[in-house]
C-alpha positions, 0 to 999 in steps of 0.5 A: 635514486636520484635524490642526492643530485636533486637536493643539490639542483635545488640548493643551487636554485634556491627552490623547493620543486619536483623539477627545477629550471633546466632539470629534467623531470623525476622519470628522467632523473631516475634514468640518468641516475641509472634506476632500471625499474618501471618508469611509470610508477614513481613519486616524490615528495619533498620537505623543507626545515624540519627538525627531526625524521619523526616530524618530517614523516609525521608531516608527510603522513598528515598531508593527504596527497603526500600519504597517498604517494607514500603507501602505495603498496607497489612501491619496492624501492626508496631513496631519500637524501637530506641536504643541509644547505644555505637557506634550509635543510631539504629532504627528499624521498623518491619512491618507485616499483620494479628492480632496481 
């Protein structure tokens, strides 16, 4: 998955975003990272400054849109990355279907 590289890009941009200025979108990020699964079935959820994994996942699950994204039964692969940075702790999780 492309999560570590995306976290570095967000840190450098100082922006929590699914695609930072000059960066490709999620499907292109996965392609560049070498993911070979079904490119139409992928999502990305982001977070900033949660204090524990439990708090982070709880925050995502308490948000209807994030919960929906995380619980798609067709997703077979997940990639998560955490980056403590100068302006906060970035957490990114990407989920996708297909072969990796």
